[in-house]
C-alpha positions as CSV (number, residue, x, y, z in Angstrom):
1,M,-17.1,-65.6,0.0
2,V,-14.6,-63.8,2.1
3,K,-12.5,-66.9,2.4
4,I,-12.3,-67.3,-1.3
5,N,-11.2,-63.6,-2.0
6,F,-8.6,-63.9,0.8
7,T,-7.2,-67.1,-0.9
8,L,-7.2,-65.4,-4.2
9,M,-5.2,-62.5,-2.9
10,L,-2.8,-64.8,-1.6
11,L,-2.4,-66.5,-5.0
12,L,-1.8,-63.4,-6.8
13,G,0.7,-62.2,-4.4
14,F,2.6,-65.5,-4.7
15,F,2.4,-65.3,-8.5
16,Q,3.9,-61.8,-8.5
17,I,6.7,-62.8,-6.1
18,N,7.5,-65.8,-8.3
19,I,7.6,-63.5,-11.6
20,N,10.3,-61.3,-9.8
21,L,12.2,-64.3,-8.6
22,F,12.5,-65.8,-11.9
23,A,13.0,-62.6,-14.1
24,V,16.1,-62.9,-16.3
25,N,18.5,-59.9,-16.7
26,Y,19.2,-59.2,-20.6
27,T,21.7,-56.8,-21.9
28,W,21.5,-55.6,-25.6
29,D,24.8,-56.4,-27.3
30,A,23.8,-56.9,-31.0
31,G,25.6,-60.0,-31.2
32,A,23.5,-61.0,-34.2
33,G,25.0,-58.1,-36.3
34,N,21.6,-56.3,-36.8
35,S,18.8,-54.3,-34.8
36,N,16.2,-57.0,-34.6
37,W,14.6,-57.1,-31.1
38,S,13.5,-60.5,-31.5
39,A,17.0,-62.0,-32.4
40,A,18.1,-64.0,-29.5
41,A,21.7,-63.5,-30.3
42,N,21.2,-59.7,-30.0
43,W,20.8,-60.1,-26.1
44,S,23.1,-61.4,-23.6
45,P,22.4,-64.2,-22.5
46,N,21.1,-65.3,-25.8
47,A,17.4,-65.4,-25.6
48,V,14.5,-63.0,-26.3
49,P,13.5,-61.1,-23.2
50,S,9.7,-62.0,-22.1
51,F,7.4,-59.6,-20.4
52,T,8.7,-60.5,-16.9
53,D,12.4,-59.9,-17.8
54,N,14.7,-57.0,-17.0
55,I,16.6,-55.4,-19.9
56,T,19.4,-52.9,-20.4
57,I,20.1,-50.9,-23.4
58,V,23.7,-49.8,-24.1
59,S,25.6,-48.7,-27.2
60,A,26.5,-51.3,-29.5
61,A,27.2,-51.8,-33.3
62,F,23.6,-51.9,-34.0
63,Q,20.8,-50.4,-31.8
64,P,17.5,-52.2,-31.1
65,L,14.6,-51.8,-33.5
66,M,11.3,-53.1,-31.8
67,N,9.0,-55.0,-34.1
68,G,5.9,-55.1,-31.9
69,N,4.3,-53.8,-28.8
70,T,6.6,-54.9,-25.9
71,T,6.2,-55.4,-22.0
72,V,9.1,-55.7,-19.8
73,G,9.9,-56.0,-16.1
74,D,12.6,-53.4,-15.5
75,L,14.2,-51.2,-18.1
76,T,17.6,-49.4,-18.0
77,I,19.0,-47.3,-20.8
78,N,22.5,-45.8,-20.2
79,S,23.6,-45.1,-23.8
80,G,22.8,-45.8,-27.3
81,S,19.5,-45.6,-28.7
82,L,16.1,-47.6,-28.9
83,D,13.7,-47.2,-31.8
84,L,10.2,-48.0,-31.0
85,S,9.3,-48.2,-34.5
86,T,5.8,-46.7,-33.8
87,Y,5.1,-49.5,-31.0
88,T,4.7,-49.1,-27.3
89,I,7.0,-50.4,-24.8
90,T,5.6,-50.9,-21.4
91,I,7.8,-51.1,-18.2
92,N,6.1,-52.8,-15.1
93,G,9.1,-52.5,-12.9
94,I,11.8,-50.1,-12.4
95,A,12.6,-47.7,-15.2
96,L,15.8,-46.0,-15.3
97,F,16.4,-43.7,-18.1
98,N,19.9,-42.7,-17.5
99,G,21.1,-41.8,-21.1
100,G,20.7,-42.5,-24.8
101,T,17.9,-41.8,-27.0
102,I,14.4,-43.4,-27.4
103,N,12.3,-42.5,-30.3
104,N,9.5,-43.3,-32.8
105,G,6.7,-44.6,-30.4
106,L,5.4,-44.5,-26.7
107,V,7.2,-45.2,-23.7
108,K,4.8,-46.5,-20.8
109,A,6.4,-46.6,-17.4
110,A,3.8,-48.3,-15.0
111,G,6.2,-49.6,-12.2
112,I,7.2,-48.6,-8.7
113,K,10.0,-46.5,-9.7
114,T,10.8,-44.4,-12.8
115,T,13.9,-42.1,-13.1
116,F,14.4,-39.6,-15.9
117,A,18.3,-38.8,-15.6
118,G,19.8,-38.2,-19.1
119,T,17.8,-40.0,-21.8
120,I,16.6,-38.0,-25.0
121,F,13.0,-38.7,-25.7
122,D,11.9,-38.2,-29.3
123,A,9.0,-40.8,-28.4
124,E,6.0,-39.9,-26.2
125,V,6.3,-40.7,-22.7
126,T,3.7,-41.6,-20.2
127,A,4.5,-42.8,-16.6
128,V,2.4,-43.8,-13.5
129,S,4.9,-44.7,-10.9
130,T,5.0,-44.9,-7.1
131,S,8.3,-42.9,-7.2
132,L,9.0,-40.4,-10.1
133,F,12.3,-38.7,-10.4
134,L,12.9,-35.9,-13.2
135,N,16.9,-35.5,-12.8
136,G,17.8,-34.2,-16.3
137,S,16.1,-35.7,-19.6
138,I,15.1,-34.0,-22.6
139,F,11.7,-34.7,-23.7
140,N,11.0,-33.8,-27.6
141,N,7.4,-35.3,-27.7
142,T,4.4,-35.0,-25.4
143,V,4.8,-36.2,-21.7
144,D,2.3,-37.3,-19.2
145,L,3.8,-38.2,-15.8
146,T,2.1,-39.1,-12.6
147,K,3.6,-39.8,-9.0
148,N,1.0,-41.9,-7.0
149,G,3.1,-43.2,-4.1
150,T,3.6,-42.5,-0.3
151,I,7.2,-41.7,-0.5
152,D,8.4,-37.9,-0.6
153,I,10.2,-37.5,-3.9
154,V,12.9,-34.8,-4.4
155,S,13.9,-34.3,-8.3
156,D,17.3,-32.6,-9.1
157,G,15.7,-31.0,-12.2
158,G,17.8,-30.1,-15.4
159,N,14.8,-31.3,-17.7
160,T,13.8,-29.8,-21.1
161,F,10.3,-30.2,-22.3
162,N,10.1,-29.2,-25.9
163,S,6.4,-30.5,-26.3
164,T,3.3,-30.3,-24.3
165,A,3.6,-31.8,-20.8
166,K,1.4,-33.0,-17.9
167,I,2.9,-33.7,-14.6
168,S,0.7,-34.8,-11.6
169,N,0.9,-36.0,-7.9
170,S,-2.0,-38.2,-6.9
171,G,0.0,-39.7,-3.9
172,T,0.1,-38.9,-0.4
173,S,3.5,-37.5,-0.3
174,Y,5.2,-34.6,-2.0
175,L,6.7,-34.3,-5.5
176,M,9.5,-31.7,-5.6
177,L,10.8,-30.6,-9.0
178,A,14.1,-28.6,-10.0
179,N,15.6,-28.6,-6.7
180,M,19.1,-28.3,-7.9
181,S,19.1,-27.5,-11.6
182,P,16.4,-25.5,-13.7
183,D,13.7,-27.0,-15.7
184,I,12.7,-25.6,-19.0
185,F,9.3,-25.7,-20.5
186,N,9.2,-24.7,-24.3
187,A,5.4,-25.6,-24.6
188,D,2.2,-25.7,-22.6
189,V,2.4,-27.5,-19.3
190,V,-0.4,-28.7,-16.9
191,F,0.4,-29.4,-13.4
192,T,-2.4,-31.4,-11.5
193,N,-2.4,-32.3,-7.8
194,T,-5.1,-34.7,-6.8
195,G,-3.3,-36.3,-3.9
196,N,-3.0,-35.3,-0.3
197,S,0.5,-33.4,-0.3
198,S,2.2,-30.9,-2.1
199,L,3.5,-30.5,-5.7
200,L,6.5,-28.3,-5.8
201,I,7.6,-27.0,-9.2
202,A,10.7,-24.8,-10.0
203,N,11.5,-25.4,-6.3
204,D,14.9,-24.0,-5.3
205,C,17.3,-23.1,-8.3
206,A,17.7,-20.3,-10.7
207,G,16.9,-20.3,-14.3
208,N,13.6,-22.0,-14.6
209,K,11.5,-21.0,-17.5
210,F,8.0,-21.6,-18.7
211,N,7.7,-20.5,-22.5
212,G,4.2,-21.6,-22.8
213,N,1.1,-21.5,-20.8
214,V,1.2,-22.9,-17.4
215,T,-2.0,-24.5,-15.8
216,L,-2.2,-25.4,-12.2
217,N,-4.9,-27.8,-11.1
218,N,-5.2,-28.4,-7.5
219,T,-8.1,-30.5,-6.5
220,G,-6.8,-32.9,-3.8
221,A,-8.5,-33.2,-0.4
222,G,-5.3,-31.9,1.3
223,S,-3.1,-30.9,-1.7
224,S,-1.1,-27.9,-2.5
225,I,0.9,-26.6,-5.5
226,L,3.9,-24.4,-4.8
227,S,6.0,-22.6,-7.5
228,H,9.5,-20.9,-7.0
229,F,9.0,-21.9,-3.3
230,G,12.6,-22.1,-2.3
231,E,14.9,-19.0,-1.6
232,F,17.2,-19.7,-4.5
233,S,14.6,-20.3,-7.2
234,T,14.0,-17.9,-10.1
235,V,11.3,-18.4,-12.7
236,E,10.4,-16.8,-16.0
237,Y,6.6,-17.2,-16.8
238,N,6.7,-16.2,-20.5
239,G,3.1,-17.6,-21.0
240,N,-0.3,-17.5,-19.4
241,I,-0.8,-18.8,-15.9
242,I,-4.2,-20.5,-15.5
243,V,-5.2,-21.5,-12.0
244,N,-7.9,-24.0,-10.8
245,N,-8.1,-24.8,-7.2
246,T,-10.8,-26.8,-5.0
247,S,-8.3,-27.9,-2.3
248,P,-8.5,-26.5,1.3
249,A,-4.8,-25.8,1.1
250,G,-4.2,-23.9,-2.1
251,I,-1.7,-22.5,-4.4
252,F,1.4,-20.5,-3.5
253,F,3.8,-18.5,-5.6
254,G,7.0,-17.8,-3.7
255,A,7.0,-18.0,0.2
256,L,10.7,-18.5,1.0
257,G,12.1,-15.9,-1.3
258,G,12.4,-17.5,-4.7
259,T,11.2,-15.1,-7.5
260,G,9.1,-15.2,-10.4
261,A,8.3,-12.9,-13.3
262,L,5.3,-12.8,-15.7
263,A,6.1,-11.6,-19.2
264,N,4.6,-8.6,-20.9
265,G,1.1,-9.4,-22.3
266,K,0.5,-12.4,-20.2
267,T,-2.0,-12.8,-17.5
268,I,-2.9,-15.0,-14.5
269,T,-6.4,-16.2,-14.6
270,L,-8.9,-18.7,-13.1
271,S,-10.5,-21.6,-15.0
272,G,-12.4,-24.9,-14.4
273,A,-13.9,-24.6,-10.9
274,G,-12.1,-21.3,-10.2
275,F,-10.7,-20.9,-6.9
276,D,-13.5,-21.5,-4.2
277,K,-11.6,-22.5,-1.1
278,G,-8.0,-22.6,0.3
279,T,-5.4,-19.9,-0.2
280,F,-3.9,-18.3,-3.2
281,V,-0.6,-16.7,-2.3
282,I,1.2,-14.5,-4.9
283,S,4.5,-13.5,-3.4
284,Y,8.0,-12.5,-4.8
285,F,6.5,-12.3,-8.0
286,T,6.7,-9.4,-10.7
287,Q,4.1,-8.8,-13.5
288,M,5.7,-7.0,-16.5
289,G,3.9,-4.9,-19.1
290,T,0.2,-3.6,-19.3
291,A,-2.0,-6.6,-19.6
292,T,-4.7,-6.3,-17.1
293,Q,-4.8,-8.8,-14.3
294,A,-8.3,-10.0,-13.0
295,L,-8.9,-12.5,-10.4
296,S,-12.2,-13.4,-8.7
297,L,-11.9,-16.0,-6.0
298,T,-15.2,-17.4,-4.5
299,G,-16.6,-19.5,-1.7
300,T,-14.2,-19.4,1.4
301,A,-11.0,-18.7,-0.6
302,K,-8.2,-16.4,0.5
303,L,-6.1,-14.1,-1.7
304,Q,-2.7,-13.0,-0.3
305,V,-0.6,-10.5,-2.3
306,G,2.9,-10.1,-1.2
307,P,5.4,-10.0,0.0
308,E,7.8,-8.5,-2.6
309,T,5.2,-8.4,-5.5
310,T,4.7,-6.1,-8.1
311,F,1.9,-5.6,-10.6
312,N,2.8,-2.9,-13.3
313,A,-0.6,-3.4,-15.0
314,N,-4.0,-2.5,-13.9
315,V,-5.5,-5.1,-11.3
316,A,-9.0,-6.1,-10.4
317,F,-9.0,-8.7,-7.5
318,T,-12.0,-10.1,-5.5
319,A,-11.8,-12.5,-2.7
320,P,-13.7,-13.6,0.4
321,E,-10.4,-13.1,2.3
322,L,-8.1,-10.5,1.1
323,L,-4.7,-9.8,2.5
324,F,-2.1,-6.9,1.4
325,N,1.3,-8.2,2.7
326,G,3.7,-6.2,0.6
327,A,3.0,-5.4,-3.0
328,A,3.4,-2.4,-5.4
329,Y,0.5,-1.6,-7.5
330,N,1.8,0.5,-10.4
331,G,-1.5,0.6,-12.3
332,T,-5.1,1.3,-11.2
333,A,-6.4,-1.2,-8.7
334,V,-9.8,-2.4,-7.6
335,L,-9.3,-4.8,-4.7
336,A,-12.5,-6.1,-3.0
337,K,-13.0,-8.4,0.1
338,T,-16.3,-10.2,0.0
339,G,-16.2,-12.7,3.0
340,A,-17.2,-13.0,6.5
341,T,-13.9,-13.7,8.1
342,D,-11.9,-10.9,9.9
343,D,-8.7,-10.1,7.7
344,M,-5.6,-8.4,9.0
345,S,-3.1,-7.4,6.3
346,L,0.6,-6.9,7.3
347,G,1.2,-3.8,5.1
348,N,4.3,-2.5,3.2
349,N,2.2,-1.9,0.2
350,F,2.6,0.9,-2.4
351,F,-0.3,1.9,-4.3
352,N,1.1,4.1,-7.0
353,S,-2.1,4.8,-9.0
354,T,-5.7,5.3,-8.6
355,T,-6.9,2.5,-5.9
356,T,-10.2,1.4,-4.8
357,I,-10.5,-1.0,-1.8
358,I,-13.8,-2.4,-1.0
359,N,-15.3,-4.4,1.9
360,S,-18.7,-6.0,1.0
361,G,-18.3,-8.7,3.4
362,A,-19.3,-9.3,7.1
363,G,-15.8,-9.3,8.4
364,F,-13.5,-6.5,9.1
365,L,-10.7,-5.7,6.6
366,R,-7.5,-4.1,8.6
367,M,-4.6,-2.7,6.6
368,A,-1.0,-1.8,7.9
369,T,-1.1,-4.0,11.1
370,E,2.7,-4.3,11.2
371,A,4.1,-2.0,8.5
372,S,3.1,1.1,6.6
373,D,1.2,1.5,3.4
374,D,2.2,4.2,0.8
375,F,-0.8,5.6,-1.2
376,N,0.8,7.7,-4.0
377,G,-2.4,7.8,-6.1
378,N,-6.0,8.7,-5.4
379,I,-7.6,6.2,-3.0
380,T,-11.3,5.6,-2.4
381,F,-12.4,3.2,0.6
382,V,-15.7,1.7,0.1
383,K,-17.7,0.0,2.8
384,N,-20.9,-1.6,1.6
385,G,-21.2,-4.7,3.9
386,L,-21.4,-5.4,7.5
387,G,-17.6,-5.4,7.9
388,D,-15.5,-2.3,8.8
389,I,-12.4,-1.2,6.7
390,H,-9.6,0.0,8.9
391,P,-6.8,1.7,6.9
392,V,-3.7,2.7,8.8
393,Y,-4.5,0.3,11.4
394,D,-1.5,0.0,13.6
395,S,1.4,1.4,11.4
396,S,1.8,4.9,10.2
397,S,0.9,5.1,6.4
398,T,1.4,7.9,3.9
399,F,-1.1,9.5,1.4
400,A,0.0,11.6,-1.5
401,G,-3.4,11.8,-3.5
402,N,-6.9,12.4,-2.6
403,I,-8.8,10.3,-0.1
404,T,-12.6,9.4,-0.6
405,V,-14.8,7.4,1.6
406,N,-18.0,5.7,0.6
407,S,-19.8,4.4,3.4
408,S,-23.1,4.6,5.4
409,T,-21.1,4.2,8.8
410,P,-17.7,6.0,9.6
411,I,-14.5,4.6,8.1
412,L,-11.9,4.8,10.8
413,F,-8.3,5.6,9.9
414,G,-5.7,4.3,12.5
415,A,-8.1,2.4,14.6
416,G,-5.0,0.9,16.4
417,A,-2.0,3.1,16.7
418,G,-1.6,4.0,13.2
419,V,-1.1,7.6,11.8
420,A,-2.4,8.9,8.5
421,E,0.4,11.0,7.1
422,F,-0.5,13.4,4.2
423,D,2.9,13.9,2.3
424,G,2.1,14.9,-1.4
425,A,3.7,17.8,-3.1
426,N,0.5,18.2,-4.9
427,A,-2.9,19.6,-3.8
428,Q,-4.9,17.0,-1.9
429,T,-8.5,16.6,-0.9
430,I,-10.5,14.5,1.5
431,N,-14.0,13.6,0.1
432,K,-17.1,11.7,0.9
433,I,-19.5,9.8,-1.5
434,G,-21.7,8.0,1.2
435,T,-23.4,9.3,4.0
436,A,-20.8,9.0,6.8
437,N,-17.9,11.3,7.4
438,P,-14.3,10.0,7.9
439,I,-12.6,9.7,11.2
440,F,-9.0,9.9,11.6
441,N,-7.6,8.8,15.0
442,R,-4.2,10.4,14.1
443,M,-3.6,13.0,11.3
444,W,-0.3,14.2,10.4
445,I,0.1,17.0,7.7
446,N,3.6,16.8,6.5
447,K,3.5,18.0,3.0
448,T,6.3,19.3,0.7
449,G,3.8,21.6,-1.2
450,N,0.2,22.8,-1.5
451,D,-2.7,22.0,0.7
452,V,-5.2,19.5,2.0
453,T,-8.8,20.7,1.2
454,L,-11.7,19.2,3.1
455,N,-14.7,18.5,0.8
456,T,-16.4,16.7,3.6
457,E,-16.7,17.0,7.4
458,V,-13.6,15.3,9.0
459,H,-13.3,14.2,12.5
460,I,-9.8,13.9,14.5
461,S,-10.4,11.5,17.6
462,T,-6.8,11.4,19.1
463,T,-4.1,13.7,17.5
464,L,-3.8,16.3,14.8
465,T,-0.2,16.9,14.0
466,L,0.7,19.9,11.8
467,T,4.3,20.1,10.4
468,Q,4.1,21.5,6.9
469,Q,1.4,23.0,4.7
470,Y,-2.2,23.7,5.3
471,I,-5.7,22.2,5.9
472,I,-8.5,24.2,4.2
473,S,-11.7,23.9,5.9
474,S,-15.0,25.4,5.5
475,A,-18.4,26.0,7.0
476,A,-19.8,23.1,5.1
477,N,-16.8,20.9,5.5
478,L,-15.4,21.4,9.1
479,L,-12.6,19.9,10.7
480,I,-13.8,18.5,14.1
481,L,-11.6,17.5,17.0
482,E,-13.5,15.2,19.3
483,D,-13.3,15.0,23.0
484,T,-9.9,14.4,24.3
485,A,-8.4,14.9,21.0
486,I,-5.3,17.4,20.8
487,C,-3.4,19.2,18.2
488,N,0.5,19.5,17.9
489,G,3.0,21.4,16.0
490,A,0.9,24.3,14.5
491,S,2.9,27.2,13.2
492,N,3.3,29.7,10.3
493,N,4.4,26.5,8.3
494,S,1.2,24.5,9.0
495,F,-2.3,25.5,10.4
496,V,-6.0,25.3,9.3
497,S,-7.3,27.9,7.0
498,G,-10.8,27.9,7.8
499,P,-13.0,26.8,10.7
500,V,-12.2,24.3,13.4
501,R,-14.7,22.9,16.0
502,K,-13.6,21.3,19.2
503,I,-15.7,19.1,21.3
504,G,-15.1,18.4,25.0
505,K,-14.2,19.9,28.2
506,A,-10.7,20.3,27.9
507,A,-8.9,23.7,27.2
508,F,-7.9,23.9,23.6
509,I,-5.7,26.0,21.2
510,F,-7.6,26.3,17.8
511,P,-4.8,25.8,15.0
512,V,-6.2,28.5,12.7
513,G,-4.4,31.0,10.4
514,K,-4.4,32.5,6.9
515,N,-2.2,33.1,4.0
516,G,0.9,31.7,5.7
517,F,0.5,33.3,9.1
518,Y,-0.4,31.4,12.2
519,H,-3.1,33.1,14.4
520,P,-4.3,30.9,17.2
521,A,-7.4,31.3,19.1
522,A,-7.8,29.5,22.5
523,I,-10.5,28.8,25.0
524,A,-10.4,27.6,28.7
525,A,-11.9,24.4,29.6
526,P,-15.6,24.1,29.0
527,S,-17.9,22.4,31.4
528,L,-19.0,19.4,29.7
529,T,-17.7,16.6,27.3
530,T,-20.6,17.4,24.8
531,D,-19.9,21.2,24.7
532,H,-18.2,22.5,21.5
533,F,-16.8,25.7,20.2
534,T,-15.9,26.6,16.4
535,A,-13.2,29.2,15.7
536,E,-11.8,30.7,12.5
537,Y,-9.4,33.4,11.7
538,F,-9.8,36.3,9.2
539,D,-6.7,38.3,7.9
540,N,-8.9,41.5,7.2
541,G,-10.8,44.2,9.0
542,V,-14.4,43.5,10.2
543,S,-17.2,44.7,8.0
544,S,-19.1,47.9,8.7
545,A,-21.8,45.9,10.7
546,Y,-19.3,45.7,13.5
547,S,-18.9,49.4,14.1
548,V,-15.6,50.2,15.6
549,T,-17.0,53.4,17.1
550,S,-19.3,51.3,19.3
551,K,-17.1,50.1,22.0
552,D,-16.3,50.3,25.7
553,L,-14.6,53.4,26.8
554,S,-11.8,51.2,28.1
555,I,-10.9,50.2,24.5
556,N,-8.7,52.9,22.9
557,S,-8.2,51.1,19.6
558,L,-9.2,47.8,17.6
559,S,-7.0,45.9,15.1
560,G,-8.1,46.9,11.8
561,C,-6.7,43.8,9.7
562,E,-7.8,40.9,11.5
563,Y,-10.3,39.1,13.6
564,W,-11.6,35.8,14.9
565,T,-15.0,34.3,14.8
566,L,-15.4,32.0,17.9
567,D,-19.0,30.6,18.5
568,R,-20.2,28.4,21.1
569,T,-22.0,25.7,18.9
570,S,-23.2,23.5,21.7
571,G,-23.6,23.9,25.5
572,S,-23.6,26.8,27.7
573,S,-20.1,27.0,29.2
574,N,-18.7,30.4,29.6
575,V,-14.8,30.4,28.8
576,M,-11.9,32.6,28.7
577,V,-10.6,33.5,25.3
578,S,-7.0,34.0,24.1
579,L,-6.0,35.5,20.6
580,G,-2.6,35.4,18.9
581,W,-1.0,37.9,16.8
582,N,1.8,37.6,14.1
583,T,4.2,39.8,12.1
584,N,1.3,40.3,9.6
585,S,-0.8,41.9,12.4
586,C,-1.6,45.6,12.3
587,G,1.3,47.0,14.1
588,V,1.3,45.6,17.5
589,S,3.9,47.9,18.8
590,S,3.6,47.5,22.6
591,L,2.6,44.6,24.9
592,Q,1.3,47.2,27.4
593,G,-2.6,47.6,27.2
594,M,-3.1,44.6,24.9
595,K,-6.6,43.1,25.5
596,V,-9.2,40.8,24.1
597,A,-12.3,42.7,22.6
598,H,-15.5,40.9,21.8
599,W,-18.6,42.0,19.7
600,D,-21.7,41.3,21.8
601,G,-24.1,42.1,19.0
602,S,-24.2,45.8,19.4
603,M,-20.9,46.9,20.5
604,W,-17.2,46.0,21.4
605,K,-16.9,44.7,24.9
606,D,-13.6,44.8,26.7
607,Q,-12.7,41.1,27.8
608,G,-9.6,42.5,29.5
609,N,-6.0,40.9,29.8
610,S,-5.1,38.2,32.3
611,G,-1.8,37.6,30.7
612,V,0.4,38.3,27.6
613,T,3.2,36.1,26.0
614,G,5.6,36.6,23.4
615,N,6.7,40.0,21.8
616,I,5.3,42.4,19.4
617,S,6.2,40.3,16.4
618,E,4.4,37.2,17.6
619,G,2.5,36.4,21.0
620,V,-0.8,35.8,22.7
621,V,-3.2,37.8,24.9
622,T,-5.5,36.1,27.1
623,S,-9.0,37.6,28.4
624,A,-9.4,38.6,32.1
625,T,-12.9,37.6,32.2
626,A,-14.9,34.5,30.6
627,A,-17.0,35.3,27.5
628,I,-20.6,35.0,28.1
629,S,-21.6,35.3,24.4
630,F,-19.7,34.4,21.3
631,D,-19.4,35.8,17.8
632,V,-16.5,37.9,16.7
633,F,-13.3,38.7,18.6
634,T,-10.3,40.9,17.9
635,L,-7.2,42.6,19.4
636,G,-7.9,45.7,21.3
637,S,-5.6,48.2,23.4
638,S,-6.2,50.8,26.1
639,G,-4.5,54.1,27.0
640,S,-2.3,56.2,24.7
641,L,0.2,53.6,24.0
642,N,-1.5,52.7,20.6
643,S,-0.4,49.0,21.2
644,V,-2.8,47.9,18.3
645,N,-2.9,49.9,15.1
646,E,-6.7,50.7,14.3
647,N,-6.2,50.8,10.6
648,I,-9.9,50.2,10.2
649,K,-10.7,53.8,11.0
650,S,-7.7,55.3,9.3
651,S,-7.7,56.9,5.7
652,L,-3.9,57.1,5.9
653,I,-2.3,55.0,3.2
654,C,1.3,54.4,3.3
655,S,3.9,51.9,1.8
656,I,7.6,51.1,2.0
657,F,9.9,50.3,-0.9
658,P,12.0,48.4,-1.4
659,N,11.1,45.9,1.3
660,P,13.3,44.1,2.5
661,Y,15.5,47.0,2.9
662,N,18.4,47.0,0.4
663,G,21.2,48.8,2.4
664,V,21.0,52.1,0.7
665,N,17.6,54.0,0.7
666,T,14.2,53.1,1.7
667,V,11.3,55.0,0.2
668,I,8.3,55.7,2.5
669,N,5.4,56.8,0.5
670,V,2.4,58.4,2.4
671,Q,-0.4,59.2,0.1
672,G,-1.9,62.7,0.6
673,E,0.0,63.9,3.6
674,K,2.9,66.3,4.1
675,E,3.8,66.2,7.7
676,V,3.9,63.1,9.7
677,Q,5.2,61.5,12.8
678,L,7.6,58.6,11.9
679,V,8.2,55.9,14.6
680,I,10.3,52.8,14.0
681,K,10.1,50.0,16.6
682,D,12.0,46.8,16.9
683,I,10.6,43.3,17.4
684,N,10.4,43.8,21.2
685,G,8.6,47.0,20.9
686,K,11.6,49.5,21.5
687,D,11.7,52.7,19.8
688,V,14.9,52.7,17.5
689,F,13.8,56.0,15.6
690,S,11.2,58.8,16.2
691,D,10.9,62.0,14.5
692,N,8.6,64.4,13.0
693,M,9.3,64.7,9.3
694,F,7.9,66.4,6.1
695,L,7.2,63.7,3.6
696,S,5.6,63.5,0.3
697,E,4.6,60.7,-1.9
698,S,8.2,60.0,-3.0
699,S,9.9,61.0,0.2
700,T,13.1,59.1,1.0
701,S,14.6,58.5,4.5
702,A,18.1,57.1,4.9
703,L,17.8,54.2,7.5
704,N,21.5,53.0,7.2
705,A,21.9,52.7,10.9
706,L,19.2,49.9,11.3
707,S,20.8,46.4,11.8
708,S,19.4,43.3,10.4
709,G,16.1,42.1,11.8
710,I,12.3,42.8,11.7
711,Y,10.9,46.4,12.4
712,F,7.6,48.1,12.5
713,V,7.4,51.5,10.8
714,I,4.3,53.5,12.3
715,V,3.3,56.8,10.6
716,T,0.9,59.1,12.1
717,S,-0.9,62.2,10.8
718,G,-3.4,63.8,13.1
719,E,-5.7,60.9,14.2
720,N,-4.8,58.6,11.3
721,T,-2.0,55.9,11.5
722,C,-0.7,53.5,9.3
723,S,1.9,50.8,9.8
724,N,4.1,48.4,8.0
725,K,6.5,45.7,8.7
726,L,10.1,46.3,7.5
727,I,12.7,43.7,7.1
728,V,16.2,44.7,7.2
729,Q,18.9,42.3,5.7
């Protein structure tokens, strides 16, 4: 049986060779003076071509008119026209459509090579060829073209399709379209790749247009479809894009810099088997208008969005693998990873509206591994699978809206070297929906206006940098700096208004303040890494529960307009304490005698002074002894220098107007007093004016001798004193 089959194959091969050897070449010349295909005199040589012969059509006095279905070997049309008269012409050899017109029937190319390079087709066209070239024809009727060979094909382009079209690659080599001139599709087109290589459409030239719907079916064992692949390609997608992929390779928009634009009202959708494996890359792509885009990939498929991609409408993308590699999302975005692979996104994304990023898979989702992301709208990170979410992984990223986390385990911002920068001019919040609090390896407050309010406990594990604007915390929503974490840059421009907790055994300056004034509290190093202290600053006097008359004899006066709470919230370490004053403090008029005072539960204890830095406008005093109990601390003074003004026990009320000083007169109003002592000190604590004066509520004192700067006006009447800061311009 094997021998018989082999013999039959040899005979068939010999028969095909002999057909080619004995084929005759015929050229249409209309020698019979009419259009009759079957008239021998219309051909040169004078005979009617048979199904094995090769024919050439050129312009003549009369053009051929077929009178039945016809099969030929090779067909070349260079000019003129061919009227199929509703019949079919089948080409079993080489088909070269170089010019002219073919109409009124069906052209069926079934040979080893088919080239479309100038012919206008009003007839239907089908082609299944080893080599298929689309180099500049016009198709006014339906088209179904397939390349099935092993040779890579590069088509020049320049074709126009005015009716529905199907173009396929079932071969083992690529088929490239529009490499030099644009293709225009004015009706729906379906591209199908069932082979083992690529189908490249609108490859590398400007001006390609799809004015109907585009369907991409990629189902080969190793096939891929690539649109606007080359760097010079531009494409207008003026219809919908429908995608279907079961290949392990995938479908790629862009790649080398070519650009595509999806028209207003049009969408990208999945159909058929959907997209269950391989990679879907949407890069160098702009979606126009407000039509919502929704893609749900399944199986093991990967969705990569970017680089250089913009979605102007709302999007909802779900994929087992999800990569954010450089896209702008101008509408709301819901972006979900579902798979077990670990995904590392490059970054350079702009989330300009409300965004939700979800990881429900088993693999991690990392963002900004190479470039920053910019979150300009509110962002929610949801972790409801085994895999982690790592925003701001290795590159600094900015947040201008609110951040919300929803997870049963902590979401870590900046797990690599990334910094989460808050840069919005608007008020921002950090929130929690799930049970776990967010952790920021590195947080930078660098806002142009308003504050960041914590609506959940927030942890800093490495660095907190405070440059501009404030963090608002509370007892229920603490800011916690973990062991080894540090804080940089706190000042009047940026601090924490509310409690701050520090864990660990390193000395630490708590970056606390209120209402635009920075008033740090500091502790020396505790003993254990598990110890922690919590501090907060208040810019008002202590309540009556902390009697200012119950104090060590070594304390002459206590600040009446500020205090700190400093609590040892874990551990038993005794530490030295430092407190910082500012220009809004109650008349710190001398550095001598400054000390730290501490309420021990029944009285104010003198913690002493081991050192003072700064000046009377702004400075820090450190206790001489370690505190052994913790609650409320404030500034104190000793001796008669009145280095801290004890407004809390004074009934004297005074004010200065105008302030800043206007260069003419400053009115010092003293309620209920007539004769007072008036002292004015400069920022270094030096007296620049001192006199006993008889004042009333509207008394005026000329202070024209004062130069520009900051001064402190201290008014004393008997045992009562009040002070105010005076700015001279």
